[in-house]
C-alpha positions as CSV (number, residue, x, y, z in Angstrom):
1,M,131.6,-29.0,176.5
2,D,130.9,-32.4,173.8
3,M,127.5,-31.9,171.7
4,H,127.8,-28.8,169.2
5,L,124.6,-26.6,167.3
6,S,121.7,-28.5,166.3
7,D,121.2,-26.8,162.5
8,E,117.9,-24.8,164.0
9,Q,120.8,-23.2,166.3
10,W,123.1,-23.2,164.2
11,A,121.0,-20.8,161.4
12,A,119.4,-19.2,164.2
13,A,123.5,-18.4,165.4
14,V,124.0,-16.9,161.7
15,L,120.2,-15.4,161.4
16,N,121.7,-13.7,165.2
17,E,118.6,-14.9,166.1
18,N,118.0,-14.2,169.6
19,D,119.0,-18.1,171.2
20,E,120.7,-17.7,174.4
21,A,121.5,-22.0,174.6
22,A,123.4,-20.9,170.9
23,A,125.7,-18.8,172.2
24,R,126.3,-19.6,174.9
25,H,127.6,-22.6,173.5
26,L,129.4,-20.3,170.5
27,A,131.2,-17.8,173.9
28,E,132.8,-21.8,175.2
29,C,133.3,-23.9,171.8
30,A,135.9,-22.1,169.2
31,A,135.0,-25.5,166.1
32,C,131.4,-24.0,166.3
33,R,132.5,-20.4,166.4
34,D,135.3,-21.2,163.4
35,E,132.3,-22.8,161.5
36,V,129.8,-19.4,161.9
37,N,132.6,-17.1,161.3
38,S,133.8,-19.0,158.4
39,F,130.0,-19.2,157.2
40,E,129.2,-15.2,157.7
41,A,132.5,-14.2,156.1
42,A,131.4,-16.7,152.9
43,V,128.2,-14.5,153.0
44,G,129.2,-12.0,153.3
45,A,131.4,-12.0,150.4
46,A,129.0,-13.4,147.9
47,Q,126.9,-9.9,149.5
48,A,129.6,-7.7,148.6
49,Q,129.8,-9.2,145.2
50,A,126.3,-8.9,144.5
51,S,126.1,-5.4,145.1
52,K,129.3,-4.8,143.2
53,V,127.3,-6.4,139.9
54,G,124.1,-4.9,140.7
55,E,126.6,-1.1,140.7
56,Q,126.7,-1.3,136.5
57,P,125.6,2.8,134.9
58,E,122.4,3.0,133.9
59,I,123.2,2.5,130.1
60,F,124.5,-0.4,130.8
61,W,121.1,-1.6,132.1
62,R,119.5,0.4,129.1
63,Q,121.7,-1.9,126.8
64,Q,120.4,-4.9,128.3
65,R,117.0,-4.2,128.2
66,E,117.1,-3.4,124.5
67,Y,119.2,-6.3,123.4
68,I,117.0,-8.3,125.7
69,G,114.0,-7.2,123.6
70,A,115.5,-7.3,120.5
71,R,115.8,-10.9,121.5
72,L,112.6,-11.2,122.1
73,A,110.3,-9.3,119.2
74,A,113.1,-11.9,116.9
75,R,111.9,-14.6,118.3
76,D,108.5,-14.4,118.3
77,F,108.9,-12.7,114.7
78,V,110.8,-16.4,113.5
79,H,108.5,-18.4,116.7
80,P,104.7,-18.5,115.2
81,W,105.7,-20.3,112.2
82,R,108.3,-23.0,113.7
83,R,105.0,-23.8,116.2
84,W,102.1,-24.1,113.6
85,I,104.8,-26.6,111.6
86,W,105.4,-28.1,114.5
87,V,101.3,-27.9,115.5
88,T,100.4,-29.2,111.1
89,A,103.1,-32.6,111.5
90,T,102.3,-33.4,115.2
91,V,98.5,-33.8,114.0
92,V,99.0,-34.9,110.3
93,L,101.7,-37.7,112.2
94,I,98.6,-38.7,115.2
95,L,96.2,-38.5,112.1
96,V,98.1,-41.6,110.3
97,A,98.8,-43.3,113.9
98,T,95.2,-43.6,114.2
99,T,94.0,-44.9,110.9
100,L,96.3,-47.3,111.0
101,L,95.5,-48.9,114.6
102,S,91.7,-48.7,113.2
103,R,92.8,-50.7,110.2
104,N,95.3,-53.1,112.2
105,S,92.0,-53.0,115.2
106,S,89.2,-54.3,112.4
107,P,88.7,-57.5,112.8
108,T,90.4,-59.7,110.3
109,N,88.2,-62.8,109.9
110,Q,88.9,-62.0,106.2
111,T,89.1,-65.9,105.1
112,A,89.6,-66.9,101.7
113,A,86.3,-66.5,100.1
114,Q,84.9,-69.9,99.3
115,P,83.9,-70.2,95.1
116,D,80.0,-71.0,94.7
117,P,79.4,-74.6,93.9
118,D,77.3,-73.0,91.0
119,D,80.3,-71.2,89.8
120,V,82.7,-74.4,90.5
121,L,79.6,-76.9,88.2
122,L,79.1,-73.7,85.3
123,L,83.5,-73.7,84.9
124,S,83.8,-77.5,85.2
125,V,80.8,-78.0,81.9
126,Q,82.3,-75.0,79.7
127,Q,86.1,-77.4,80.5
128,S,84.2,-80.0,78.8
129,I,82.7,-78.5,76.1
130,Q,86.0,-76.9,74.6
131,S,87.6,-79.8,75.6
132,D,88.2,-82.3,71.9
133,L,88.7,-85.0,74.1
134,P,85.9,-86.6,76.4
135,Q,86.4,-86.5,80.4
136,A,87.2,-90.6,80.8
137,L,90.1,-90.1,78.5
138,R,91.9,-86.7,80.1
139,P,94.4,-89.9,81.8
140,A,95.0,-91.6,79.8
141,A,95.8,-89.0,77.4
142,L,98.1,-87.1,79.7
143,L,99.9,-90.7,80.2
144,T,100.8,-90.7,76.6
145,Q,102.1,-87.3,76.6
146,E,104.9,-87.8,79.1
147,I,105.3,-91.1,77.3
148,Y,105.9,-89.0,74.2
149,R,108.3,-86.4,76.4
150,T,110.7,-89.4,77.6
151,E,111.1,-90.8,74.6
152,A,111.4,-87.8,72.6
153,A,114.0,-86.5,75.4
154,R,116.2,-90.1,75.2
155,R,116.6,-89.9,71.6
156,N,118.0,-86.1,71.5
157,P,120.1,-86.1,74.6
């Protein structure tokens, strides 16, 4: 026979379902029969191992229950504090992020404040009043100061 069992037929053969075509094929095909037998042997070994593990004395299961109960009680004692710490940290982080985002998303049309023309005029008048030198002679005074500095630097190298 050149065709082997389909997945459905193979599953039916392993589960011992009545599939006449699969049964005929297994009777004729040694390769499929060996594969089904090896699979059944592996499943049987796994079932035997599971049964063996499950056949523990009652004291073993009692100790397992006590151990698991103690671990759960210890976790429930410590765990709520950890949970509250994480919740608090998360809330603080969200508040900080929200605050920073709201500050960054606000319009930043804060251009340099233009001085009030009246204030500029008052400052100019105040400087003129406090100065001993008239406004018209200030450039000449600056030029004279520069000449004196240059002469002093030349004399004292």
